[in-house]
C-alpha positions, 0 to 999 in steps of 0.5 A, a space after each residue: 059467282 063462279 064456283 069454287 073446284 072441289 073434287 065435289 063440286 067437279 063430280 056435281 059437274 060431271 054428274 049434271 051434264 051426263 059426262 064421264 070421265 072420258 068425255 070429260 077429259 076430251 074437252 080439257 085434252 087431258 087423260 080421263 086419269 087426270 079427271 081420275 085425280 081430280 075428282 078423287 077425295 083429297 085423302 086419296 093418295 093419287 089425289 090432284 087438285 084441278 088448274 083453276 084455269 081447267 076448271 074454269 074452261 070446264 064451267 064454260 064449256 058446259 055453259 054453267 058459266 060465260 066468258 063475261 061471268 070469268 072477265 068479272 070474277 077476275 076483275 073483282 078479284 083484281 081489285 082486291 
């Protein structure tokens, strides 16, 4: 099962893999400020939702999911 993005889920992935915002930004080719916006609580004015594709890429790059996991998830989602 693919975890759903939320700021809390993103912070947990970063902590679990000891990734700083800068390191995560380099992995995803975004600025560290973008990572801060994605990890900010939804009630914070500068919060931005992380694109689903970036979330999936981070999960793959950290080893939390595999490409096959994502393919299965997308096939199941397409059938619904």
